[in-house]
N, C-alpha and C positions, 0 to 999 in steps of 0.2 A: 341509690346504694345501695344495692342488696341487701336485706335484712339478714345477717349472720346467726344462724342459732348451735346453740351445742346443748349436747347433753352435760346432767350432774351426777358424778360418781354412784351413784344410788339408782340410777335407769340402767347406766352401766352393767353394774352391776349385775341390775336384775337379766338381764340381756346375756349377759356374756357365763352368765353358769346356768340363765336355761339350756346354752347351747353346746351348755358340757356331757351328752350322754354318753362320748365310747372310752366317758371314763371307768375307771373300774369303780360299781357304787363307796367308798371306802372316800374314795377323797374328794369324791363328789360331795358327801358329810364334808368331809373337813374343812371342803372350800364352805359350808351351807354356815358348818359350826364357828367359825370365826367368824364370816365372811357378815352375815346376820346379827352379833350379837358385839363386834368391832366395831368394824370397817364404816358402814353404812351412817350407826346411826352419830361419827364421825368425824367424816366424807365424806357420805352423801349428801350433802347439798354446796361442794366445793362442781363447778365448773370443771371438767375434764383441761380445758385450757391454762385453770388456772392452780392445779394441783401442783404442788410442791415436795420436794422432800421435808419444809419441813410441818407440812402436814402434817406428814405420816409423820414425825418424830413424836411432833405433838400428844399425836393419838394412844404413840406406847406410852409416853409418856403417865399417859391420862389413866389408862390402862392399869400401869406398873403401878400408880399411888391411891387408883384406891381399889388397887386390890384383885383384878378383876380372875386375873388367872391360877386362885386356888381352884380349875378344874386339872391341873397335873397338867400347864398348856405351856409353864414354862421355856422348856426348851422351845420350843413353836415360839414363839415370842422374838429367843435368846436372841435362835439365827433367825428371825423376819429381820429384829432391830441391826443385824450387823451385817447383813447383806443388801438391807433401806442405807445403810452410814457408808458401805465402800460405795454405792454409785453416781457416777463424775455428774456433779449438776445435783443433786440432789441431796444435799445441803444445806 
């Protein structure tokens, strides 16, 4: 039986964000601003094939509970939360 290796989200995020050279600098900076402090610490350890919508929802709950949105990004997180809840199979 071949050994099946999957990547964890943190590694995926790093390679994904490194490949976004064609985007405007401000867009890339926003990805980094939200990805490094929020996504990677809370989702980085999950293997991609095991990452589910409830993990994403738990991340948003943790961010809200810790009041980590004090930098004015409430609207960004509210929009992302609505999108995560509206995705079929991501509940």
